[in-house]
N, C-alpha and C positions, 0 to 999 in steps of 0.2 A: 465458655469464654476462654480465649487463648491470649497469651501475652508473649511478644517477641521483642528481642533487642539484637542489635548487631553493631559492628564497627561504625557503619554509616547507614542512615536511612535517607534516601532521596525522595522527599515528599512532593516535590514540584510546587511547593507553596512558599519557598524561601531557600536559604542555604541548606545543604545537607546537614542532618543532625548527627553529631558524634555520640554514639552509644545511647541513642534514644530508645524509648519503649513504646511499642504499639499494642493497644488492647483491642481485641476483636470480639464482637458478639458471635454467637453460634452460627448465625447465617452469613458470616463473612463481612458484616458491616463494621466499619471502623468506629469503635466506641471512644477511644482516647489516643492521643499522640502526646507523649511527654518528652520534653527536651531536658536531658540530664546535664547538658553542657560538658559532656565527656566524663562526668563523675558518676559512673553507674555503680550503685551499691548492689551487692548480691541479694536477690530476692528469689525465694523458692518457687514462686509461680511464674517466673520469667525464663523463657528459653533463649539463651544467648547463642547467636549464630555467627560464625567466623567468616564474615563477608559483608555484603551490602544488600539491603532490602529496598525494593523498588515497586512501583505499581505494575499491574499487568500490562503486557505489550499490546499495542494496537497495530494491526497490519492494514495499511491503507491501499494495498493493491495485491490481489490474489486471483488466480483462475483455478478454482477447485475442479471445474469441469475437465481440465487438461491433465489431471493427475495420472491418468492411465498411460500418458506418454512419457513417464519417468524413464530417462535413459534412451528413449527411442530416436532422438535427434542429436546428431553430432554437434560438438562445440565449434564456435568460431566460423559458422557458415555465412555470416552476414544476415541482415534482417530480411532481405528479399527472398533468399533461399529458405530461410527459417519459416517464413509465412507460407511459402509454397508447400513445404513439408508438413506444416500443420494442416493445411487444406487437404492434403492427400492422406492424412492419418486420422481423419474424423470418422471413418466408417467402422467404428467399433460397436459391439453389442451394448445396448443400454445397461445391461446388468454388469458388464465389466467396467463401464465408466462409473457407475454408481458405487460399485465395490471399491474401486481405487479412490474415489472422492471421499468415501466414508473413512478409509484408512488415513487419508491425508488430513481429514478433519481431526482425527485423534492425534496425529502428529502435531498439528497446529496447537491443540490444547496442551499437549505435553511440553511444547516449546514455550509455553507461558502466554499465549495469545488469548485475550479476553474479548476483543472486538475486532471485526474483520470486514473490510469492504471487498466484496467478491464480485468479479465480472461474470455475467451470465449471458449465454447465447441461447440456452434451452432451459426448460424447467426440471431437468434431470436431478439436480442437487437440492431442490426445494424441500423435499420430504426429510432427507437426512439432516439438513440444517435446522429444521424445526425442532429436532430432537437433540441438537448439539448443545454442549455446555458453553459454546462461544456465541456471542451475539453477532449476527450477520446483518450487514446492509447489502442489499442486492442492487448492483449497478448493471442495468440491462443494456447491453451494447448493441448499437445498430451501425451497420456499414453497408456501403453500396456505391461503387464508383460510376455506375451508369446513371446519368441524370434522368433518363427516360423511365427508370424503374424506382424513382424516389418514393412514389406513392405506395408501391407494393412493399417496400422496405419499412415504411412507417406503419403500415397496417399490420405487418408481422410483429413489430416490436411492441405496438400497443396491445396486441393480444397477449404477448408474454407479460407485459406490465400488469394487465388485469389478473392474470394467473398468480403473479408474484404477490400482489396486494391481497388477493383472496387467501393466500397462504400465510398472511400475517407479517410480512417483512416490510421494513422501510425500503422503498423501491424507487429507483430513479432511472429514467431513460438517459443514456449518455452516448455521445459519438465515439467511434472507435479511434480514428486518427485523422489528422488533417488531410492526408492523401487518399484515404480509403472511403471518404464520404464526399459525394458530389455536392456542389453548391446548392442545387435545389433541395437535396436531402438535408443539408445543414439548416436551411431555412425552415423546413418542416419540423426538424428536431427542436429548433429554437422555439417554435410555436407551442410544442407539446411540453416543453420544459421550463416555461416561463416562471413557474413557482417552485422549481427544484430547490431543495435544501442542500443537496450535494450533487455536483457534477464532476466527472473525471474525463480525461482524454489522454491517450498515449501521445507523447509529445517529444519531438526532436530526438527520436531514438536512433536515428541513423543519419549519416552525413548527407545523403542524397535527398533528404526531405524537402529542403528549400528549393532546390533546382526542379524537383518534381512539381511543386506548386507554381513556380514562376513560369516555366515553359515546357513542363512535362518531359523533361530530359534528365540525364544523369544516371548514376548507377542504380538507384532504387527503381526509377521508371523502367530502365532497361531490364532489370531483373524481373519485375512484376509483369512486364509485357512478354518477356521470354517464357515465363511460366504460365501465361494466359490467365492471370487472376485479376486483371483490371480491364475496364471497358476501353473501347477504341475512341469513343466520342467523349473524351474527358472534359469536365467543366468543374474547376476547382477555385477556391479562394486564391488570391494572387501571392500571398506570403504568409509566413507563420504568425506574425503578430496580428494580422487582420483576422485570421481564424479565431484567435482568442478574444480579441477586443470587439470584433464585429459580428461573428457568426455563432459564438457560443453564448448561451444565456448569461445574463449579468446577475441573475438572482443567486443567492446562497453562496456556498463555498465551492471553489473550483480546485480540483487536484490535478496538477500536470504530472504525468507519470513518465519516468525514465530520465528525460532531460540530458541524455548522454552527450549531445552535441550542441547544447545551448551556449550562447556567448553573451558577453556583458551587455552590449547595446540592446540585444533582444530582451534580456532579462529586465533591463531598465524600463523598456516600453511596457512590458507585460505587467510589471509591478504597479502600474497605474491602476490596474484592476484590483480593487480591495478584495480581501478574503480569498487570496490565492495561495495555494500550498504546493510546494515542489516535492514530489515523491521520488525518493531514490531507491532503486532496486539494484545495487551495484553488482551482486553476484550474477544476476540475469544479464546485465549489460556485458559483463566479462564473458559469460557463456556464449552470447550471440555475436557480439561485435568485437570482443577482446579489447574493450575500452571501459574506463571508469568515468562517470560524470564529474564535471568540475565543481565538486561540492564546496571547495574552499572559496571559489568565486561566488557561488550562491550565498554562502554564509557572509562574505564581505559585503554583499548587496542587501543584506538584511532580510533575505528570503525566509519564509516560514517553511522549514524542512520537515518532512514526514518520511516514514520508512515503509517499504513493501517488500514482498518476497517474489512477486510474479508467480510463475507456475512451475510444476515439476517437469514440464517440457523444456524449461530454460534454466533450471536450477537443480542443484543436487539435494536440496532440502528446503523446507518451509520454515526456516529458523530466523527470526528477527535478530537474535544474538549473533548469528553468523554474519548477517549484513553489517552489524555494527563493528564486528572485528575487521571486516574487509575495509570499511571506511577508516577505521583507526590505523590500519596498516598503511594505507595509501596517503593518509593525511595525519601524520603523527602529532600535529599540533592541536588536533581536536580534543576538547575536554570531555571526559567521561560524563560529566553532568549534562553537557549539551547533547551528546549522543543519546542518553537516556530520555531526555526531554523530547527529542524528535520522535522516539519510539513509543512514547506514552502520551503525555498531555497534548503535544501538538497533533498527534493522530486523533485523539479524542475530540479536539476542537475542530479539526478538518471534517469529521463525520457528525458534528453537532451533538456530541455525546459527553461534553466536558462536565456536565452536572452529575454524571454517574461514574465516569472512568477517568484515569490519567493522573489523579492526585491522591495522596494519602492524607486525609483529614476526616475528622469526626462526621459521621452521617453518610459517608460515601462507601461504595462497595466496589472498589476498583480491581479486586484481585491483588494478591501480594506474591511477589517473586523474590527468590533468594539467589543472588549471584555469588558463587564461591570460586576459590582459586584465582584471585585477582592479585594485582600489585596494589596493595592497600596503601602503601606509603606514597606512591605517585598517582594513585587512582587511575589505573590503566587496566584494560582488558589484557589477558594473556591467551595464547593459543589454547590452553587447557581450561580456561574459564568456562563454567557451565551454569545452567539455570535450573532451578527447581521451584515448583509451585508450593507455596505455603497454604493458600486458599484459592 
């Protein structure tokens, strides 16, 4: 049994506790949480930590399969060029891909991540994730812009789905993006995902996404056509809101990933769909498009925000803490309590795992992290703030 205290404990069950005490069973289950109301008496069995204790981080968007591309693609290429470079960089040996993914999994764990939604295009990472100390949800991504090949694409992804289920993972078929999935393929995906507990889709990651859908024009369409990675006979939904409200399954939770170019009217329309979560990966957005999503607007619209890291092809690290620092830097008014909530309990809810993760309360086993080198007086992250796992 272990007992920890710190200046603050962010439990996600109420206001942060000042100098509270957490008692843990040997298996990491929370046995007791005591509020001292700031009047902590010295106890020999309690380890006091100079910082903040929080639940383990939840990463709502990651591409472990792309870890071998760390540093391989230049920054600020724009999304169209970035996708083309990803396509051209996929011919690596499976052993190299798996080795890089295994190293990234260790980094994720060391960065305090306990639960992760991982995008899968192949089964290469299944084995290493079975042995991981992180709980993974596999989101099996399907794409295909040629309407004539929709049946082939759905056959491929259902095969991967069966393999993922057989490996023991919570597994869900998900569409890639509004522009990379033909309308017939969207309809097939919707049929196969009618009972999804979790669905995700890359959404409004680049400025040209809407013009692509509307009339197959604009910078994204031109870039993808120039690189030869979209079909000539395009058949797409007419706009971004119809993708979400009409073509994506209405069951379960929906995670919209990136949202770099969303705007208020679009957000208002989409928020009519219940159980929608807006996943921010600001470091990846800066890496690819040199732009940060309008997180302040999303917050003002009452959006449920969650955090992801994207991949090492589009990020320098897989650190949730780094993503939170970036958000605080660009939006100084954001409260630390909200940032932590987005990176913990909101993510757990988005993945349907809130009964096990995201909160510090008796009976739960959320993992415990210690944040140190903060501005404790103003409750703000600093450039030197770091995270350590307690359990």
